[in-house]
Biopython code that builds the backbone (N, CA, C, O; Angstrom):
import numpy as np
from Bio.PDB.StructureBuilder import StructureBuilder

atoms = [
    (1, "UNK", "N", (7.472, -91.144, 46.737)),
    (1, "UNK", "CA", (7.080, -89.770, 46.482)),
    (1, "UNK", "C", (6.539, -89.136, 47.753)),
    (1, "UNK", "O", (5.868, -89.790, 48.550)),
    (2, "UNK", "N", (6.831, -87.888, 47.928)),
    (2, "UNK", "CA", (6.343, -87.126, 49.071)),
    (2, "UNK", "C", (5.395, -86.048, 48.562)),
    (2, "UNK", "O", (5.377, -85.732, 47.372)),
    (3, "UNK", "N", (4.621, -85.495, 49.464)),
    (3, "UNK", "CA", (3.737, -84.387, 49.113)),
    (3, "UNK", "C", (4.264, -83.110, 49.747)),
    (3, "UNK", "O", (4.764, -83.106, 50.872)),
    (4, "UNK", "N", (4.137, -82.022, 48.984)),
    (4, "UNK", "CA", (4.618, -80.715, 49.413)),
    (4, "UNK", "C", (3.534, -79.679, 49.195)),
    (4, "UNK", "O", (2.801, -79.728, 48.207)),
    (5, "UNK", "N", (3.439, -78.744, 50.120)),
    (5, "UNK", "CA", (2.564, -77.586, 49.941)),
    (5, "UNK", "C", (3.387, -76.481, 49.290)),
    (5, "UNK", "O", (4.478, -76.152, 49.754)),
    (6, "UNK", "N", (2.862, -75.919, 48.225)),
    (6, "UNK", "CA", (3.437, -74.716, 47.634)),
    (6, "UNK", "C", (2.556, -73.576, 48.123)),
    (6, "UNK", "O", (1.398, -73.460, 47.723)),
    (7, "UNK", "N", (3.107, -72.747, 48.979)),
    (7, "UNK", "CA", (2.344, -71.691, 49.644)),
    (7, "UNK", "C", (2.692, -70.368, 48.990)),
    (7, "UNK", "O", (3.861, -69.989, 48.917)),
    (8, "UNK", "N", (1.677, -69.670, 48.518)),
    (8, "UNK", "CA", (1.885, -68.429, 47.776)),
    (8, "UNK", "C", (1.845, -67.242, 48.723)),
    (8, "UNK", "O", (0.849, -67.015, 49.411)),
    (9, "UNK", "N", (2.930, -66.492, 48.750)),
    (9, "UNK", "CA", (3.032, -65.312, 49.615)),
    (9, "UNK", "C", (3.143, -64.066, 48.749)),
    (9, "UNK", "O", (3.862, -64.044, 47.750)),
    (10, "UNK", "N", (2.422, -63.039, 49.149)),
    (10, "UNK", "CA", (2.489, -61.748, 48.452)),
    (10, "UNK", "C", (2.663, -60.643, 49.481)),
    (10, "UNK", "O", (2.283, -60.787, 50.643)),
    (11, "UNK", "N", (3.238, -59.551, 49.037)),
    (11, "UNK", "CA", (3.399, -58.411, 49.932)),
    (11, "UNK", "C", (2.098, -57.634, 49.989)),
    (11, "UNK", "O", (1.419, -57.436, 48.982)),
    (12, "UNK", "N", (1.778, -57.207, 51.180)),
    (12, "UNK", "CA", (0.582, -56.401, 51.384)),
    (12, "UNK", "C", (0.981, -54.945, 51.163)),
    (12, "UNK", "O", (1.744, -54.379, 51.946)),
    (13, "UNK", "N", (0.470, -54.353, 50.110)),
    (13, "UNK", "CA", (0.827, -52.972, 49.804)),
    (13, "UNK", "C", (-0.426, -52.168, 49.463)),
    (13, "UNK", "O", (-0.562, -51.625, 48.367)),
    (14, "UNK", "N", (-1.313, -52.112, 50.411)),
    (14, "UNK", "CA", (-2.551, -51.369, 50.189)),
    (14, "UNK", "C", (-3.565, -52.204, 49.439)),
    (14, "UNK", "O", (-3.620, -53.424, 49.591)),
    (15, "UNK", "N", (-4.360, -51.542, 48.633)),
    (15, "UNK", "CA", (-5.410, -52.245, 47.906)),
    (15, "UNK", "C", (-4.849, -52.889, 46.639)),
    (15, "UNK", "O", (-3.863, -52.424, 46.069)),
    (16, "UNK", "N", (-5.486, -53.943, 46.227)),
    (16, "UNK", "CA", (-5.077, -54.650, 45.019)),
    (16, "UNK", "C", (-5.370, -53.787, 43.791)),
    (16, "UNK", "O", (-6.372, -53.072, 43.758)),
    (17, "UNK", "N", (-4.497, -53.853, 42.783)),
    (17, "UNK", "CA", (-4.721, -53.053, 41.586)),
    (17, "UNK", "C", (-5.971, -53.521, 40.840)),
    (17, "UNK", "O", (-6.282, -54.712, 40.820)),
    (18, "UNK", "N", (-6.663, -52.600, 40.245)),
    (18, "UNK", "CA", (-7.831, -52.939, 39.433)),
    (18, "UNK", "C", (-7.351, -53.453, 38.084)),
    (18, "UNK", "O", (-6.600, -52.770, 37.388)),
    (19, "UNK", "N", (-7.774, -54.633, 37.718)),
    (19, "UNK", "CA", (-7.362, -55.241, 36.465)),
    (19, "UNK", "C", (-8.486, -55.183, 35.455)),
    (19, "UNK", "O", (-9.660, -55.310, 35.802)),
    (20, "UNK", "N", (-8.115, -54.990, 34.206)),
    (20, "UNK", "CA", (-9.109, -55.034, 33.138)),
    (20, "UNK", "C", (-9.541, -56.488, 32.963)),
    (20, "UNK", "O", (-8.843, -57.393, 33.419)),
    (21, "UNK", "N", (-10.671, -56.725, 32.316)),
    (21, "UNK", "CA", (-11.084, -58.111, 32.070)),
    (21, "UNK", "C", (-10.018, -58.903, 31.305)),
    (21, "UNK", "O", (-9.818, -60.086, 31.578)),
    (22, "UNK", "N", (-9.340, -58.268, 30.359)),
    (22, "UNK", "CA", (-8.295, -58.962, 29.590)),
    (22, "UNK", "C", (-7.113, -59.324, 30.490)),
    (22, "UNK", "O", (-6.569, -60.423, 30.381)),
    (23, "UNK", "N", (-6.710, -58.408, 31.382)),
    (23, "UNK", "CA", (-5.606, -58.692, 32.308)),
    (23, "UNK", "C", (-5.988, -59.821, 33.260)),
    (23, "UNK", "O", (-5.176, -60.700, 33.549)),
    (24, "UNK", "N", (-7.213, -59.791, 33.739)),
    (24, "UNK", "CA", (-7.687, -60.849, 34.633)),
    (24, "UNK", "C", (-7.683, -62.198, 33.905)),
    (24, "UNK", "O", (-7.277, -63.212, 34.471)),
    (25, "UNK", "N", (-8.130, -62.202, 32.668)),
    (25, "UNK", "CA", (-8.141, -63.440, 31.886)),
    (25, "UNK", "C", (-6.719, -63.957, 31.670)),
    (25, "UNK", "O", (-6.480, -65.161, 31.760)),
    (26, "UNK", "N", (-5.772, -63.054, 31.385)),
    (26, "UNK", "CA", (-4.374, -63.458, 31.197)),
    (26, "UNK", "C", (-3.804, -64.083, 32.459)),
    (26, "UNK", "O", (-3.093, -65.085, 32.398)),
    (27, "UNK", "N", (-4.119, -63.489, 33.603)),
    (27, "UNK", "CA", (-3.635, -64.056, 34.872)),
    (27, "UNK", "C", (-4.227, -65.438, 35.111)),
    (27, "UNK", "O", (-3.517, -66.370, 35.490)),
    (28, "UNK", "N", (-5.514, -65.563, 34.891)),
    (28, "UNK", "CA", (-6.168, -66.859, 35.096)),
    (28, "UNK", "C", (-5.588, -67.911, 34.149)),
    (28, "UNK", "O", (-5.371, -69.056, 34.549)),
    (29, "UNK", "N", (-5.340, -67.526, 32.904)),
    (29, "UNK", "CA", (-4.773, -68.455, 31.930)),
    (29, "UNK", "C", (-3.378, -68.894, 32.356)),
    (29, "UNK", "O", (-3.033, -70.069, 32.230)),
    (30, "UNK", "N", (-2.572, -67.958, 32.862)),
    (30, "UNK", "CA", (-1.224, -68.296, 33.341)),
    (30, "UNK", "C", (-1.289, -69.326, 34.462)),
    (30, "UNK", "O", (-0.541, -70.304, 34.458)),
    (31, "UNK", "N", (-2.189, -69.103, 35.423)),
    (31, "UNK", "CA", (-2.329, -70.040, 36.546)),
    (31, "UNK", "C", (-2.823, -71.401, 36.052)),
    (31, "UNK", "O", (-2.316, -72.438, 36.482)),
    (32, "UNK", "N", (-3.797, -71.403, 35.161)),
    (32, "UNK", "CA", (-4.338, -72.668, 34.654)),
    (32, "UNK", "C", (-3.276, -73.437, 33.873)),
    (32, "UNK", "O", (-3.179, -74.659, 33.986)),
    (33, "UNK", "N", (-2.475, -72.714, 33.078)),
    (33, "UNK", "CA", (-1.413, -73.374, 32.317)),
    (33, "UNK", "C", (-0.345, -73.958, 33.233)),
    (33, "UNK", "O", (0.130, -75.071, 33.011)),
    (34, "UNK", "N", (0.030, -73.203, 34.262)),
    (34, "UNK", "CA", (1.051, -73.684, 35.194)),
    (34, "UNK", "C", (0.568, -74.922, 35.940)),
    (34, "UNK", "O", (1.275, -75.927, 36.006)),
    (35, "UNK", "N", (-0.630, -74.851, 36.498)),
    (35, "UNK", "CA", (-1.157, -76.008, 37.231)),
    (35, "UNK", "C", (-1.453, -77.169, 36.290)),
    (35, "UNK", "O", (-1.287, -78.329, 36.668)),
    (36, "UNK", "N", (-1.889, -76.871, 35.069)),
    (36, "UNK", "CA", (-2.122, -77.925, 34.081)),
    (36, "UNK", "C", (-0.841, -78.667, 33.731)),
    (36, "UNK", "O", (-0.854, -79.880, 33.526)),
    (37, "UNK", "N", (0.264, -77.934, 33.666)),
    (37, "UNK", "CA", (1.547, -78.553, 33.393)),
    (37, "UNK", "C", (1.974, -79.489, 34.514)),
    (37, "UNK", "O", (2.522, -80.562, 34.261)),
    (38, "UNK", "N", (1.722, -79.082, 35.748)),
    (38, "UNK", "CA", (2.038, -79.939, 36.893)),
    (38, "UNK", "C", (1.132, -81.171, 36.874)),
    (38, "UNK", "O", (1.593, -82.285, 37.123)),
    (39, "UNK", "N", (-0.155, -80.973, 36.578)),
    (39, "UNK", "CA", (-1.102, -82.092, 36.522)),
    (39, "UNK", "C", (-0.730, -83.064, 35.408)),
    (39, "UNK", "O", (-0.872, -84.275, 35.574)),
    (40, "UNK", "N", (-0.254, -82.546, 34.271)),
    (40, "UNK", "CA", (0.124, -83.410, 33.154)),
    (40, "UNK", "C", (1.288, -84.323, 33.520)),
    (40, "UNK", "O", (1.440, -85.393, 32.930)),
    (41, "UNK", "N", (2.111, -83.916, 34.485)),
    (41, "UNK", "CA", (3.223, -84.745, 34.964)),
    (41, "UNK", "C", (2.775, -85.669, 36.104)),
    (41, "UNK", "O", (3.590, -86.374, 36.700)),
    (42, "UNK", "N", (1.478, -85.656, 36.394)),
    (42, "UNK", "CA", (0.903, -86.414, 37.506)),
    (42, "UNK", "C", (1.539, -86.021, 38.841)),
    (42, "UNK", "O", (1.813, -86.873, 39.687)),
    (43, "UNK", "N", (1.767, -84.726, 39.013)),
    (43, "UNK", "CA", (2.389, -84.208, 40.233)),
    (43, "UNK", "C", (1.425, -83.354, 41.054)),
    (43, "UNK", "O", (1.749, -82.993, 42.185)),
    (44, "UNK", "N", (0.259, -83.024, 40.520)),
    (44, "UNK", "CA", (-0.705, -82.189, 41.235)),
    (44, "UNK", "C", (-1.599, -83.078, 42.095)),
    (44, "UNK", "O", (-2.339, -83.915, 41.578)),
    (45, "UNK", "N", (-1.524, -82.888, 43.411)),
    (45, "UNK", "CA", (-2.326, -83.679, 44.342)),
    (45, "UNK", "C", (-3.632, -82.956, 44.647)),
    (45, "UNK", "O", (-4.695, -83.574, 44.688)),
    (46, "UNK", "N", (-3.547, -81.648, 44.860)),
    (46, "UNK", "CA", (-4.715, -80.844, 45.219)),
    (46, "UNK", "C", (-4.490, -79.441, 44.684)),
    (46, "UNK", "O", (-3.448, -78.836, 44.936)),
    (47, "UNK", "N", (-5.455, -78.924, 43.950)),
    (47, "UNK", "CA", (-5.299, -77.598, 43.343)),
    (47, "UNK", "C", (-5.474, -76.469, 44.346)),
    (47, "UNK", "O", (-5.376, -75.299, 43.975)),
    (48, "UNK", "N", (-5.732, -76.792, 45.610)),
    (48, "UNK", "CA", (-5.795, -75.770, 46.649)),
    (48, "UNK", "C", (-6.822, -74.703, 46.360)),
    (48, "UNK", "O", (-7.823, -74.941, 45.685)),
    (49, "UNK", "N", (-6.555, -73.526, 46.881)),
    (49, "UNK", "CA", (-7.454, -72.404, 46.674)),
    (49, "UNK", "C", (-6.769, -71.115, 47.099)),
    (49, "UNK", "O", (-5.745, -71.137, 47.781)),
    (50, "UNK", "N", (-7.339, -70.012, 46.695)),
    (50, "UNK", "CA", (-6.866, -68.723, 47.199)),
    (50, "UNK", "C", (-7.423, -68.530, 48.599)),
    (50, "UNK", "O", (-8.478, -69.066, 48.940)),
    (51, "UNK", "N", (-6.715, -67.768, 49.397)),
    (51, "UNK", "CA", (-7.153, -67.465, 50.751)),
    (51, "UNK", "C", (-7.450, -65.977, 50.838)),
    (51, "UNK", "O", (-6.636, -65.154, 50.418)),
    (52, "UNK", "N", (-8.607, -65.628, 51.379)),
    (52, "UNK", "CA", (-9.008, -64.232, 51.477)),
    (52, "UNK", "C", (-8.458, -63.553, 52.716)),
    (52, "UNK", "O", (-7.884, -64.195, 53.595)),
    (53, "UNK", "N", (-8.644, -62.250, 52.767)),
    (53, "UNK", "CA", (-8.235, -61.454, 53.919)),
    (53, "UNK", "C", (-9.473, -60.924, 54.640)),
    (53, "UNK", "O", (-9.552, -60.960, 55.868)),
    (54, "UNK", "N", (-10.436, -60.432, 53.863)),
    (54, "UNK", "CA", (-11.643, -59.860, 54.450)),
    (54, "UNK", "C", (-12.340, -60.910, 55.313)),
    (54, "UNK", "O", (-12.513, -62.054, 54.892)),
    (55, "UNK", "N", (-12.730, -60.521, 56.497)),
    (55, "UNK", "CA", (-13.426, -61.380, 57.453)),
    (55, "UNK", "C", (-12.547, -62.496, 58.008)),
    (55, "UNK", "O", (-13.061, -63.479, 58.543)),
    (56, "UNK", "N", (-11.216, -62.353, 57.886)),
    (56, "UNK", "CA", (-10.301, -63.328, 58.479)),
    (56, "UNK", "C", (-10.209, -63.105, 59.984)),
    (56, "UNK", "O", (-10.373, -61.984, 60.465)),
    (57, "UNK", "N", (-9.952, -64.153, 60.702)),
    (57, "UNK", "CA", (-9.815, -64.107, 62.164)),
    (57, "UNK", "C", (-8.655, -64.988, 62.572)),
    (57, "UNK", "O", (-8.220, -65.849, 61.808)),
    (58, "UNK", "N", (-8.162, -64.777, 63.761)),
    (58, "UNK", "CA", (-7.272, -65.738, 64.403)),
    (58, "UNK", "C", (-7.807, -65.981, 65.793)),
    (58, "UNK", "O", (-8.370, -65.092, 66.432)),
    (59, "UNK", "N", (-7.618, -67.204, 66.244)),
    (59, "UNK", "CA", (-8.101, -67.601, 67.557)),
    (59, "UNK", "C", (-6.887, -67.974, 68.395)),
    (59, "UNK", "O", (-6.057, -68.784, 67.983)),
    (60, "UNK", "N", (-6.796, -67.376, 69.572)),
    (60, "UNK", "CA", (-5.677, -67.621, 70.460)),
    (60, "UNK", "C", (-6.101, -68.354, 71.717)),
    (60, "UNK", "O", (-7.255, -68.757, 71.861)),
    (61, "UNK", "N", (-5.146, -68.520, 72.626)),
    (61, "UNK", "CA", (-5.446, -69.198, 73.886)),
    (61, "UNK", "C", (-6.575, -68.508, 74.646)),
    (61, "UNK", "O", (-6.802, -67.308, 74.490)),
    (62, "UNK", "N", (-7.265, -69.267, 75.452)),
    (62, "UNK", "CA", (-8.365, -68.778, 76.289)),
    (62, "UNK", "C", (-9.517, -68.200, 75.472)),
    (62, "UNK", "O", (-10.263, -67.350, 75.958)),
    (63, "UNK", "N", (-9.662, -68.666, 74.222)),
    (63, "UNK", "CA", (-10.789, -68.257, 73.392)),
    (63, "UNK", "C", (-10.712, -66.842, 72.839)),
    (63, "UNK", "O", (-11.720, -66.309, 72.376)),
    (64, "UNK", "N", (-9.539, -66.227, 72.878)),
    (64, "UNK", "CA", (-9.389, -64.870, 72.345)),
    (64, "UNK", "C", (-9.518, -64.920, 70.829)),
    (64, "UNK", "O", (-8.830, -65.698, 70.167)),
    (65, "UNK", "N", (-10.400, -64.091, 70.281)),
    (65, "UNK", "CA", (-10.595, -64.007, 68.840)),
    (65, "UNK", "C", (-10.276, -62.583, 68.414)),
    (65, "UNK", "O", (-10.716, -61.618, 69.040)),
    (66, "UNK", "N", (-9.503, -62.467, 67.341)),
    (66, "UNK", "CA", (-9.118, -61.152, 66.845)),
    (66, "UNK", "C", (-9.168, -61.150, 65.328)),
    (66, "UNK", "O", (-9.128, -62.203, 64.691)),
    (67, "UNK", "N", (-9.257, -59.963, 64.759)),
    (67, "UNK", "CA", (-9.181, -59.847, 63.312)),
    (67, "UNK", "C", (-7.795, -60.249, 62.854)),
    (67, "UNK", "O", (-6.827, -60.088, 63.597)),
    (68, "UNK", "N", (-7.688, -60.754, 61.676)),
    (68, "UNK", "CA", (-6.397, -61.150, 61.131)),
    (68, "UNK", "C", (-6.519, -61.271, 59.632)),
    (68, "UNK", "O", (-7.647, -61.229, 59.141)),
    (69, "UNK", "N", (-5.465, -61.416, 58.865)),
    (69, "UNK", "CA", (-4.107, -61.413, 59.378)),
    (69, "UNK", "C", (-3.714, -60.041, 59.901)),
    (69, "UNK", "O", (-4.385, -59.041, 59.645)),
    (70, "UNK", "N", (-2.630, -60.016, 60.629)),
    (70, "UNK", "CA", (-2.197, -58.766, 61.247)),
    (70, "UNK", "C", (-1.954, -57.691, 60.199)),
    (70, "UNK", "O", (-1.365, -57.953, 59.150)),
    (71, "UNK", "N", (-2.408, -56.487, 60.490)),
    (71, "UNK", "CA", (-2.232, -55.400, 59.538)),
    (71, "UNK", "C", (-0.784, -54.959, 59.438)),
    (71, "UNK", "O", (-0.384, -54.392, 58.421)),
    (72, "UNK", "N", (0.013, -55.207, 60.471)),
    (72, "UNK", "CA", (1.418, -54.796, 60.411)),
    (72, "UNK", "C", (2.303, -55.796, 59.671)),
    (72, "UNK", "O", (3.482, -55.523, 59.447)),
    (73, "UNK", "N", (1.762, -56.936, 59.294)),
    (73, "UNK", "CA", (2.535, -57.928, 58.554)),
    (73, "UNK", "C", (2.676, -57.462, 57.109)),
    (73, "UNK", "O", (1.698, -57.056, 56.481)),
    (74, "UNK", "N", (3.897, -57.524, 56.588)),
    (74, "UNK", "CA", (4.144, -57.076, 55.223)),
    (74, "UNK", "C", (3.741, -58.125, 54.194)),
    (74, "UNK", "O", (3.343, -57.785, 53.080)),
    (75, "UNK", "N", (3.843, -59.393, 54.561)),
    (75, "UNK", "CA", (3.502, -60.477, 53.657)),
    (75, "UNK", "C", (2.321, -61.260, 54.207)),
    (75, "UNK", "O", (2.131, -61.353, 55.420)),
    (76, "UNK", "N", (1.546, -61.811, 53.319)),
    (76, "UNK", "CA", (0.492, -62.706, 53.771)),
    (76, "UNK", "C", (0.371, -63.865, 52.796)),
    (76, "UNK", "O", (0.816, -63.784, 51.652)),
    (77, "UNK", "N", (-0.233, -64.934, 53.265)),
    (77, "UNK", "CA", (-0.427, -66.114, 52.434)),
    (77, "UNK", "C", (-1.651, -65.892, 51.570)),
    (77, "UNK", "O", (-2.740, -65.607, 52.068)),
    (78, "UNK", "N", (-1.455, -66.026, 50.266)),
    (78, "UNK", "CA", (-2.509, -65.769, 49.296)),
    (78, "UNK", "C", (-3.214, -67.054, 48.860)),
    (78, "UNK", "O", (-4.339, -66.998, 48.365)),
    (79, "UNK", "N", (-2.570, -68.207, 49.036)),
    (79, "UNK", "CA", (-3.175, -69.468, 48.626)),
    (79, "UNK", "C", (-2.139, -70.573, 48.636)),
    (79, "UNK", "O", (-1.020, -70.383, 49.113)),
    (80, "UNK", "N", (-2.514, -71.727, 48.109)),
    (80, "UNK", "CA", (-1.624, -72.885, 48.130)),
    (80, "UNK", "C", (-2.078, -73.918, 47.119)),
    (80, "UNK", "O", (-3.219, -73.882, 46.658)),
    (81, "UNK", "N", (-1.192, -74.836, 46.773)),
    (81, "UNK", "CA", (-1.510, -76.080, 46.075)),
    (81, "UNK", "C", (-0.674, -77.178, 46.734)),
    (81, "UNK", "O", (0.311, -76.891, 47.414)),
    (82, "UNK", "N", (-1.068, -78.421, 46.530)),
    (82, "UNK", "CA", (-0.320, -79.565, 47.032)),
    (82, "UNK", "C", (0.210, -80.329, 45.822)),
    (82, "UNK", "O", (-0.543, -80.679, 44.913)),
    (83, "UNK", "N", (1.529, -80.583, 45.826)),
    (83, "UNK", "CA", (2.155, -81.314, 44.723)),
    (83, "UNK", "C", (2.853, -82.560, 45.257)),
    (83, "UNK", "O", (3.102, -82.699, 46.454)),
    (84, "UNK", "N", (3.157, -83.456, 44.328)),
    (84, "UNK", "CA", (3.871, -84.693, 44.634)),
    (84, "UNK", "C", (5.252, -84.568, 43.997)),
    (84, "UNK", "O", (5.374, -84.213, 42.825)),
    (85, "UNK", "N", (6.303, -84.866, 44.788)),
    (85, "UNK", "CA", (7.664, -84.783, 44.273)),
    (85, "UNK", "C", (8.554, -85.759, 45.030)),
    (85, "UNK", "O", (8.217, -86.200, 46.129)),
    (86, "UNK", "N", (9.686, -86.089, 44.432)),
    (86, "UNK", "CA", (10.647, -86.992, 45.082)),
    (86, "UNK", "C", (11.269, -86.345, 46.308)),
    (86, "UNK", "O", (11.541, -87.015, 47.304)),
    (87, "UNK", "N", (11.497, -85.008, 46.229)),
    (87, "UNK", "CA", (12.160, -84.297, 47.314)),
    (87, "UNK", "C", (11.871, -82.799, 47.194)),
    (87, "UNK", "O", (11.190, -82.357, 46.269)),
    (88, "UNK", "N", (12.392, -82.042, 48.129)),
    (88, "UNK", "CA", (12.162, -80.601, 48.141)),
    (88, "UNK", "C", (12.725, -79.892, 46.923)),
    (88, "UNK", "O", (12.156, -78.902, 46.462)),
    (89, "UNK", "N", (13.840, -80.390, 46.398)),
    (89, "UNK", "CA", (14.420, -79.765, 45.202)),
    (89, "UNK", "C", (13.479, -79.891, 44.006)),
    (89, "UNK", "O", (13.295, -78.938, 43.248)),
    (90, "UNK", "N", (12.889, -81.067, 43.844)),
    (90, "UNK", "CA", (11.955, -81.255, 42.731)),
    (90, "UNK", "C", (10.706, -80.389, 42.925)),
    (90, "UNK", "O", (10.195, -79.807, 41.967)),
    (91, "UNK", "N", (10.226, -80.306, 44.149)),
    (91, "UNK", "CA", (9.062, -79.457, 44.433)),
    (91, "UNK", "C", (9.388, -77.995, 44.129)),
    (91, "UNK", "O", (8.550, -77.273, 43.589)),
    (92, "UNK", "N", (10.602, -77.555, 44.474)),
    (92, "UNK", "CA", (11.013, -76.176, 44.185)),
    (92, "UNK", "C", (11.075, -75.934, 42.681)),
    (92, "UNK", "O", (10.736, -74.846, 42.214)),
    (93, "UNK", "N", (11.508, -76.945, 41.916)),
    (93, "UNK", "CA", (11.524, -76.811, 40.457)),
    (93, "UNK", "C", (10.115, -76.609, 39.922)),
    (93, "UNK", "O", (9.903, -75.798, 39.021)),
    (94, "UNK", "N", (9.149, -77.343, 40.471)),
    (94, "UNK", "CA", (7.763, -77.165, 40.049)),
    (94, "UNK", "C", (7.279, -75.750, 40.375)),
    (94, "UNK", "O", (6.511, -75.160, 39.615)),
    (95, "UNK", "N", (7.732, -75.214, 41.504)),
    (95, "UNK", "CA", (7.304, -73.885, 41.942)),
    (95, "UNK", "C", (7.878, -72.769, 41.078)),
    (95, "UNK", "O", (7.302, -71.682, 41.023)),
    (96, "UNK", "N", (8.992, -73.009, 40.406)),
    (96, "UNK", "CA", (9.665, -71.958, 39.637)),
    (96, "UNK", "C", (8.808, -71.349, 38.535)),
    (96, "UNK", "O", (9.046, -70.211, 38.131)),
    (97, "UNK", "N", (7.821, -72.083, 38.044)),
    (97, "UNK", "CA", (6.966, -71.556, 36.989)),
    (97, "UNK", "C", (5.720, -70.861, 37.501)),
    (97, "UNK", "O", (4.887, -70.429, 36.704)),
    (98, "UNK", "N", (5.573, -70.745, 38.810)),
    (98, "UNK", "CA", (4.361, -70.168, 39.383)),
    (98, "UNK", "C", (4.182, -68.713, 38.957)),
    (98, "UNK", "O", (5.111, -67.916, 39.092)),
    (99, "UNK", "N", (3.011, -68.357, 38.448)),
    (99, "UNK", "CA", (2.763, -66.984, 38.001)),
    (99, "UNK", "C", (2.912, -65.924, 39.094)),
    (99, "UNK", "O", (3.151, -64.758, 38.778)),
    (100, "UNK", "N", (2.779, -66.291, 40.356)),
    (100, "UNK", "CA", (2.894, -65.294, 41.417)),
    (100, "UNK", "C", (4.304, -64.709, 41.469)),
    (100, "UNK", "O", (4.494, -63.581, 41.924)),
    (101, "UNK", "N", (5.290, -65.472, 41.007)),
    (101, "UNK", "CA", (6.674, -65.007, 41.012)),
    (101, "UNK", "C", (6.877, -63.819, 40.079)),
    (101, "UNK", "O", (7.733, -62.969, 40.324)),
    (102, "UNK", "N", (6.090, -63.762, 39.012)),
    (102, "UNK", "CA", (6.247, -62.697, 38.029)),
    (102, "UNK", "C", (5.596, -61.397, 38.478)),
    (102, "UNK", "O", (5.769, -60.357, 37.843)),
    (103, "UNK", "N", (4.845, -61.458, 39.578)),
    (103, "UNK", "CA", (4.242, -60.258, 40.147)),
    (103, "UNK", "C", (4.919, -59.848, 41.446)),
    (103, "UNK", "O", (4.386, -59.023, 42.189)),
    (104, "UNK", "N", (6.096, -60.420, 41.730)),
    (104, "UNK", "CA", (6.827, -60.059, 42.930)),
    (104, "UNK", "C", (6.528, -60.921, 44.141)),
    (104, "UNK", "O", (7.072, -60.680, 45.219)),
    (105, "UNK", "N", (5.668, -61.929, 43.983)),
    (105, "UNK", "CA", (5.358, -62.811, 45.101)),
    (105, "UNK", "C", (6.427, -63.875, 45.288)),
    (105, "UNK", "O", (7.418, -63.914, 44.557)),
    (106, "UNK", "N", (6.219, -64.722, 46.257)),
    (106, "UNK", "CA", (7.140, -65.811, 46.585)),
    (106, "UNK", "C", (6.346, -67.097, 46.743)),
    (106, "UNK", "O", (5.148, -67.076, 47.023)),
    (107, "UNK", "N", (7.034, -68.216, 46.558)),
    (107, "UNK", "CA", (6.431, -69.523, 46.800)),
    (107, "UNK", "C", (7.259, -70.222, 47.872)),
    (107, "UNK", "O", (8.460, -70.440, 47.710)),
    (108, "UNK", "N", (6.597, -70.567, 48.961)),
    (108, "UNK", "CA", (7.237, -71.316, 50.037)),
    (108, "UNK", "C", (6.955, -72.796, 49.790)),
    (108, "UNK", "O", (5.809, -73.178, 49.554)),
    (109, "UNK", "N", (7.984, -73.620, 49.843)),
    (109, "UNK", "CA", (7.847, -75.061, 49.615)),
    (109, "UNK", "C", (7.999, -75.762, 50.957)),
    (109, "UNK", "O", (9.043, -75.664, 51.602)),
    (110, "UNK", "N", (6.940, -76.479, 51.381)),
    (110, "UNK", "CA", (6.954, -77.143, 52.692)),
    (110, "UNK", "C", (6.498, -78.583, 52.537)),
    (110, "UNK", "O", (5.462, -78.834, 51.921)),
    (111, "UNK", "N", (7.254, -79.545, 53.088)),
    (111, "UNK", "CA", (6.805, -80.943, 53.032)),
    (111, "UNK", "C", (5.609, -81.144, 53.953)),
    (111, "UNK", "O", (5.528, -80.541, 55.023)),
    (112, "UNK", "N", (4.693, -81.987, 53.532)),
    (112, "UNK", "CA", (3.565, -82.335, 54.382)),
    (112, "UNK", "C", (4.020, -83.437, 55.336)),
    (112, "UNK", "O", (4.716, -84.367, 54.930)),
    (113, "UNK", "N", (3.633, -83.331, 56.571)),
    (113, "UNK", "CA", (3.999, -84.317, 57.580)),
    (113, "UNK", "C", (2.965, -85.438, 57.553)),
    (113, "UNK", "O", (1.759, -85.195, 57.573)),
    (114, "UNK", "N", (3.459, -86.648, 57.507)),
    (114, "UNK", "CA", (2.604, -87.835, 57.539)),
    (114, "UNK", "C", (3.103, -88.767, 58.629)),
    (114, "UNK", "O", (4.208, -88.570, 59.133)),
    (115, "UNK", "N", (2.333, -89.770, 59.010)),
    (115, "UNK", "CA", (2.824, -90.723, 60.015)),
    (115, "UNK", "C", (4.124, -91.409, 59.567)),
    (115, "UNK", "O", (4.971, -91.730, 60.400)),
    (116, "UNK", "N", (4.283, -91.632, 58.268)),
    (116, "UNK", "CA", (5.493, -92.271, 57.750)),
    (116, "UNK", "C", (6.669, -91.319, 57.614)),
    (116, "UNK", "O", (7.824, -91.744, 57.611)),
    (117, "UNK", "N", (6.371, -90.018, 57.501)),
    (117, "UNK", "CA", (7.409, -89.017, 57.288)),
    (117, "UNK", "C", (7.093, -87.809, 58.162)),
    (117, "UNK", "O", (6.366, -86.911, 57.739)),
    (118, "UNK", "N", (7.624, -87.780, 59.356)),
    (118, "UNK", "CA", (7.309, -86.684, 60.271)),
    (118, "UNK", "C", (8.504, -85.774, 60.518)),
    (118, "UNK", "O", (8.677, -85.245, 61.616)),
    (119, "UNK", "N", (9.323, -85.597, 59.489)),
    (119, "UNK", "CA", (10.487, -84.692, 59.578)),
    (119, "UNK", "C", (10.051, -83.245, 59.554)),
    (119, "UNK", "O", (10.890, -82.346, 59.619)),
]
sb = StructureBuilder()
sb.init_structure("model")
sb.init_model(0)
sb.init_chain("A")
sb.init_seg("    ")
for serial, (resi, resn, name, xyz) in enumerate(atoms, 1):
    if name == "N":
        sb.init_residue(resn, " ", resi, " ")
    sb.init_atom(name, np.array(xyz, "f"), 0.0, 1.0, " ", f" {name:<3s}", serial, name[0])
structure = sb.get_structure()
């Protein structure tokens, strides 16, 4: 078995919509059900976390620090989870149920590099 990062990407289109408490609860339930299903198959390695934008920075060569992510970027990484799968196809199948897809987002599937598997 290999480990894969499922990286959640969303388009940056101004401010996030204001959700009612019921809408927020529905979204949270969708995410919990999706990740719970992966965990029930013993495929969830790490539930990851959401990644914020406010107070983000990037550090470049020679100690240059700048605000980030870039404002001109249309997409940004919203979060990630780590799953266990036989191969990239199986990891992509796990990603197909991700709730971010139903809101127009994307899931990037990337294998984790290990000393035994550095492809």
